C-alpha positions in Angstrom: -3.2 -2.6 28.1 -4.0 -2.0 24.4 -5.6 1.3 23.5 -9.4 1.7 23.0 -9.2 1.5 19.2 -7.3 -1.8 19.4 -9.9 -3.3 21.7 -13.2 -2.0 20.5 -15.3 -3.7 17.8 -18.0 -1.6 16.1 -21.4 -3.1 15.2 -20.4 -2.8 11.5 -17.2 -4.8 12.0 -19.1 -7.5 13.7 -21.6 -7.8 10.9 -18.9 -7.8 8.3 -17.2 -10.6 10.1 -14.1 -8.7 11.1 -13.2 -11.7 13.3 -12.6 -13.8 10.2 -8.9 -13.6 10.8 -9.4 -16.0 13.7 -8.7 -19.5 12.4 -11.8 -21.7 12.6 -10.5 -24.9 11.1 -7.4 -27.0 10.6 -5.9 -26.5 14.0 -6.3 -28.2 17.4 -9.2 -26.9 19.4 -10.5 -24.8 16.5 -14.2 -23.9 16.4 -15.8 -25.1 13.2 -19.3 -26.4 12.4 -19.4 -30.0 11.1 -23.0 -29.7 9.8 -25.4 -32.6 9.1 -23.9 -34.7 6.4 -27.0 -36.5 5.3 -29.7 -33.8 5.1 -30.5 -30.9 3.0 -31.0 -27.4 4.3 -33.9 -27.3 6.7 -34.8 -30.9 5.9 -34.9 -34.1 7.7 -32.2 -36.8 7.9 -30.9 -38.8 10.8 -27.8 -36.7 11.8 -28.0 -33.7 14.0 -24.8 -31.8 14.6 -24.1 -30.0 17.9 -21.5 -27.4 18.6 -20.5 -27.7 22.2 -18.3 -25.8 24.6 -18.6 -28.5 27.3 -14.9 -29.2 27.1 -14.2 -29.8 30.8 -14.0 -33.5 31.5 -17.0 -33.5 33.9 -19.5 -31.6 31.9 -18.3 -33.3 28.7 -19.1 -36.7 30.1 -22.4 -35.5 31.5 -23.5 -34.0 28.1 -22.4 -37.3 26.4 -25.0 -39.1 28.5 -27.6 -36.6 27.3 -26.7 -37.2 23.7 -26.6 -41.0 24.1 -30.1 -41.0 25.7 -31.5 -38.8 22.9 -30.0 -41.0 20.2 -31.4 -44.1 21.8 -34.9 -42.6 22.3 -35.3 -40.6 19.1 -33.8 -42.9 16.5 -31.6 -40.0 15.3 -27.9 -39.6 15.5 -26.7 -36.4 17.3 -23.0 -35.8 16.8 -21.1 -33.4 19.0 -18.3 -31.1 17.9 -16.6 -30.2 21.2 -14.3 -27.2 21.4 -12.3 -25.7 24.3 -14.6 -23.5 26.3 -12.6 -20.2 26.0 -12.0 -20.8 22.2 -15.7 -21.3 21.7 -16.5 -18.0 23.4 -13.8 -16.0 21.7 -14.7 -17.3 18.2 -18.4 -17.7 18.4 -19.2 -14.6 16.2 -17.3 -15.9 13.2 -18.5 -19.5 13.8 -22.2 -18.4 13.6 -21.5 -16.3 10.5 -20.0 -19.3 8.8 -21.4 -22.8 8.6 -22.3 -23.6 12.2 -23.7 -26.8 13.6 -27.5 -27.3 13.7 -27.5 -26.7 17.4 -25.0 -25.0 19.6 -24.4 -24.5 23.3 -24.7 -21.0 24.6 -26.1 -18.9 27.5 -29.2 -17.1 28.5 -29.2 -13.3 28.9 -27.9 -10.4 26.7 -25.6 -12.7 24.7 -28.4 -14.9 23.6 -30.5 -11.8 22.7 -27.5 -10.3 20.8 -27.2 -13.2 18.4 -30.9 -13.4 18.0 -31.0 -9.7 17.0 -28.2 -10.2 14.5 -30.2 -13.0 12.8 -27.6 -15.6 13.7 -30.0 -17.9 15.5 -33.4 -19.4 14.7 -36.5 -18.6 16.7 -37.9 -21.8 18.4 -41.4 -20.9 19.5 -42.6 -24.3 18.2 -40.2 -26.0 20.7 -41.6 -23.9 23.6 -45.1 -24.8 22.6 -44.3 -28.3 23.7 -41.9 -27.7 26.6 -43.3 -24.5 28.1 -45.4 -26.0 30.9 -42.2 -27.6 32.4 -40.6 -24.2 33.2 -41.3 -21.3 35.6 -41.8 -17.9 34.2 -38.4 -16.7 35.3 -36.8 -19.4 33.0 -39.2 -18.7 30.2 -38.3 -15.0 30.2 -34.6 -15.8 30.2 -35.2 -17.8 27.0 -36.8 -15.0 25.1 -35.1 -12.3 23.0 -36.2 -8.7 22.7 -38.5 -9.5 19.7 -40.6 -11.7 22.0 -39.6 -15.0 20.4 -37.9 -17.9 22.1 -34.4 -18.7 21.0 -32.9 -20.8 23.9 -33.6 -24.0 25.7 -32.0 -24.2 29.2 -30.4 -27.3 30.6 -28.9 -26.4 34.0 -27.7 -23.5 36.1 -25.6 -22.9 39.2 -25.1 -20.0 41.7 -22.0 -17.9 42.1 -21.2 -18.0 45.8 -18.4 -18.1 48.3 -17.2 -21.7 48.4 -15.4 -23.2 51.4 -14.6 -26.6 53.0 -16.6 -27.3 56.1 -13.7 -29.2 57.7 -11.4 -26.2 57.4 -14.0 -23.9 59.0 -14.5 -26.5 61.8 -10.8 -27.0 62.4 -10.1 -23.3 62.8 -13.5 -22.3 64.4 -14.4 -20.0 61.5 -18.0 -18.6 61.2 -19.8 -17.7 58.0 -19.6 -13.9 57.5 -22.8 -12.0 57.1 -21.4 -8.6 56.4 -18.4 -7.0 54.7 -16.8 -6.3 58.1 -17.3 -9.9 59.0 -15.6 -11.0 55.8 -12.6 -8.7 56.3 -12.2 -10.0 59.9 -12.4 -13.6 58.6 -9.8 -12.9 55.9 -7.4 -11.5 58.4 -7.8 -14.5 60.7 -7.3 -17.0 57.8 -4.2 -15.1 56.7 -2.8 -15.3 60.2 -3.5 -19.0 60.2 -1.3 -19.5 57.1 -4.1 -19.8 54.6 -4.7 -17.9 51.4 -8.0 -16.4 52.5 -9.6 -16.2 49.1 -8.4 -18.3 46.1 -8.6 -15.9 43.2 -7.6 -16.9 39.6 -8.2 -14.9 36.4 -5.9 -16.3 33.8 -8.9 -17.2 31.7 -10.1 -13.6 31.9 -13.7 -14.1 32.9 -13.7 -15.2 36.6 -13.0 -11.7 37.8 -16.2 -10.6 36.1 -18.1 -12.6 38.7 -16.5 -10.6 41.5 -17.2 -7.3 39.8 -20.8 -8.4 39.4 -21.5 -9.3 43.0 -19.7 -6.2 44.4 -21.8 -4.0 42.0 -25.0 -5.7 43.0 -24.2 -5.6 46.7 -23.2 -1.9 46.5 -25.5 -0.5 43.8 -28.2 -3.1 43.4 -29.4 -5.4 40.6 -31.1 -2.8 38.4 -27.9 -0.7 38.3 -26.1 -3.9 37.2 -28.5 -4.4 34.4 -28.4 -0.8 33.3 -24.6 -0.7 33.4 -24.3 -3.8 31.3 -26.5 -2.1 28.7 -24.5 1.1 29.0 -27.5 3.0 30.2 -25.3 4.0 33.1 -21.7 5.3 32.8 -18.7 3.4 33.8 -17.2 6.6 35.2 -20.2 7.0 37.6 -18.8 7.3 41.1 -20.9 4.3 41.9 -18.7 2.2 39.6 -15.5 3.7 41.0 -16.7 2.7 44.5 -17.0 -0.9 43.3 -13.4 -0.9 42.2 -12.3 0.8 45.4 -14.1 -1.7 47.5 -12.7 -4.5 45.5 -9.1 -3.4 46.3 -9.8 -4.2 49.9 -9.8 -7.9 49.0 -6.5 -7.9 47.2 -4.3 -8.4 50.2 -6.2 -11.7 50.8 -6.0 -13.1 47.3 -3.8 -15.7 45.7 -0.4 -14.5 44.6 -0.3 -13.7 40.8 -4.0 -14.3 40.1 -3.7 -13.4 36.4 -1.3 -16.3 35.9 -3.6 -18.9 37.6 -6.5 -20.8 36.0 -9.7 -21.1 37.9 -9.2 -24.8 38.0 -5.9 -24.3 39.8 -7.8 -22.0 42.2 -10.4 -24.6 42.9 -7.6 -27.2 43.6 -6.1 -24.8 46.2 -9.5 -24.8 47.9 -9.7 -28.6 47.7 -6.2 -29.0 49.0 -6.9 -26.7 52.0 -4.4 -24.1 50.9 -7.1 -21.6 50.5 -10.0 -20.8 52.9 -12.6 -19.6 50.4 -13.2 -19.1 46.7 -15.8 -16.9 45.0 -16.9 -18.9 41.9 -19.8 -20.9 40.5 -20.7 -23.7 42.9 -21.0 -26.1 40.1 -17.7 -25.2 38.6 -15.8 -25.6 41.9 -17.7 -28.8 42.6 -16.5 -30.3 39.3 -12.9 -29.9 40.5 -13.5 -31.8 43.8 -12.9 -35.5 44.1 -15.9 -37.6 45.1 -14.6 -38.1 48.6 -14.2 -34.4 49.2 -17.4 -33.2 47.5 -19.5 -33.6 50.6 -17.2 -31.3 52.5 -17.7 -28.5 50.0 -20.1 -25.8 51.3 -20.9 -22.3 50.3 -22.5 -19.0 51.5 -23.9 -16.0 49.6 -21.5 -13.1 49.2 -21.9 -11.0 52.4 -23.9 -7.8 52.6 -22.1 -4.5 52.0 -25.0 -2.0 51.9 -28.2 -2.9 53.8 -30.3 -1.6 51.0 -29.2 -4.6 49.0 -29.2 -7.7 51.2 -27.9 -11.1 50.3 -31.2 -12.2 48.8 -31.5 -9.2 46.5 -29.4 -10.6 43.7 -26.8 -13.1 42.6 -25.3 -14.4 39.4 -26.8 -17.8 38.5 -26.0 -18.3 34.8 -28.3 -20.6 32.8 -26.5 -22.8 30.3 -28.4 -24.3 27.4 -28.7 -24.5 23.6 -29.8 -22.6 20.6 -30.5 -23.4 16.9 -28.3 -21.9 14.3 -29.8 -19.5 11.6 -29.9 -22.1 8.8 -29.7 -25.6 10.3 -29.1 -28.3 7.8 -31.4 -30.6 9.7 -34.0 -28.3 11.2 -36.4 -31.1 12.0 -33.7 -33.1 13.8 -32.5 -30.0 15.6 -36.1 -29.2 16.7 -36.4 -32.7 18.1 -33.2 -32.4 20.0 -34.2 -29.1 21.6 -37.6 -30.5 22.5 -35.8 -33.4 24.2 -33.5 -31.0 26.1 -36.5 -29.2 27.5 -37.5 -32.3 29.5 -36.8 -33.4 33.1 -35.6 -36.7 31.4 -32.8 -34.8 29.7 -31.8 -33.0 32.8 -31.8 -36.3 34.7 -29.4 -37.8 32.1 -27.1 -34.8 32.5 -27.2 -34.5 36.3 -26.7 -38.2 36.8 -23.0 -37.7 36.1 -22.8 -34.1 37.2 -23.4 -33.9 40.9 -22.8 -30.2 41.1 -25.2 -28.2 38.9 -29.0 -28.0 39.2 -31.9 -28.6 36.7 -34.1 -25.8 35.4 -37.3 -27.6 34.7 -39.9 -27.2 37.4 -41.0 -30.8 37.1 -37.5 -32.2 37.7 -37.3 -34.6 40.6 -34.9 -33.2 43.1 -34.9 -36.2 45.4 -31.6 -37.3 43.8 -29.8 -34.1 44.6 -26.8 -34.2 47.0 -26.5 -31.5 49.6 -24.5 -29.1 47.3 -27.3 -29.3 44.7 -30.0 -28.8 47.3 -28.3 -25.8 48.6 -27.8 -24.4 45.1 -31.4 -24.9 44.2 -32.4 -23.3 47.5 -30.4 -20.1 47.2 -31.5 -19.6 43.6 -35.1 -20.0 44.5 -34.8 -17.5 47.4 -33.0 -14.8 45.5 -35.2 -12.0 44.2 -33.1 -11.2 41.1 -31.0 -13.6 39.1 -28.3 -12.1 36.9 -26.7 -14.1 34.1 -23.0 -13.1 34.7 -21.3 -10.1 33.2 -20.2 -11.6 29.9 -23.8 -12.8 29.3 -25.5 -9.7 30.5 -23.7 -7.3 28.1 -22.7 -7.3 24.4 -20.2 -10.1 23.7 -17.8 -7.6 21.8 -17.7 -5.5 25.0 -17.2 -8.4 27.4 -14.3 -9.8 25.2 -11.8 -8.4 25.1 -12.7 -5.0 26.5 -13.9 -5.9 30.0 -11.7 -8.9 30.2 -8.5 -6.8 29.6 -9.6 -3.9 31.7 -10.2 -6.1 34.8 -6.9 -8.0 34.3 -5.2 -4.6 34.1 -7.0 -3.5 37.3 -5.8 -6.6 39.0 -2.3 -5.6 38.1 -2.3 -1.8 38.8 -5.4 -1.5 41.2 -6.2 1.9 39.6 -10.0 2.3 40.0 -10.3 5.6 38.1 -8.2 4.3 35.2 -10.3 1.1 34.9 -13.5 3.0 35.0 -12.3 5.6 32.4 -11.0 2.9 30.0 -14.2 1.0 30.1 -16.4 4.1 29.6 -14.2 5.3 26.7 -14.5 1.9 24.9 -18.2 1.4 25.7 -18.9 4.7 23.9 -17.4 3.2 20.7 -19.3 -0.1 21.0 -22.8 0.9 22.3 -23.8 3.0 19.3 
């Protein structure tokens, strides 16, 4: 694992664009804004450019339907610049400091607030003046930055849960575990039955963050999660070390060589009945399932570890949506696109070809939901605290590559104290 100085970015280096060495153009999968070719800065014009990280085939197709419907109904021409999801996340800082698209896909939470605070996004209060009545307060709050202005329009979300195939549970007589002890017993039984109990894949560097989140919330509670992400709590606190120690109990039941497996491969092992469970976003796993197998996909909330923090006390349910860049070339068109996104009509266009995620607008007609979507909406509505996922709830320069590398190193060496110390040492150089 690289040393702290190699991993840590300072706030000054971020603002000076120290990531400029990352190539943004001229190569396959590069992240570069295409702009609006027929409009002056902040003016009108018919073209609206959109930077999108919806690179997976399923979500790319679903978003294409949204854009097509917008173009048809608005008379404008939204054009999408799609970039590989991980490339987009890793190069977003330099992208926003350069000449980004008018609108770009991003996430609610700390990461939205971070770019708003850096002046790398435009406030969109005027958009929310028109769409605000369609969203509950929890969603409205998630769309605001610390300055009280809106910067984000949500499109969909999904819960992070323990996914499984009902037919596998039926075949072996498995029961859904309610507690940590139940989960350990189930893992032992699955292993004896020749299954990989939990499909776990972290080649992409972020899936492990979800497991850390849920263990932290089940052991220490939602508020501790929020405070740790803001570095108001120390990573060397015994509470954090306990999270890592508890996590190690799962490793005997994980996929072999998880740092070399993509999450898509992990989901395929679940679909192919090689694995019994997988802790991942329900929508993400669902997108990897064939239509004939999707109805067999079920999930349950991660089991209780400490009775002080029951299963309805907190989960990750990241909200995906869009923001406006700091100086859009077609601000009027970008505003119209974001207003459209904040409608049940836009969510219907997206979810028509994405039968896994759920809409965020309170006036969305859920009668078209399949059972997976109904269950997703139900667990989100019944959970008291919704976290946005580790890499969205903390500073982006801390999530990547610091937490990413630390968790992958922990997966290799299983050294709780070393992981906690490394994270705290580097957090001190970033949260200044």
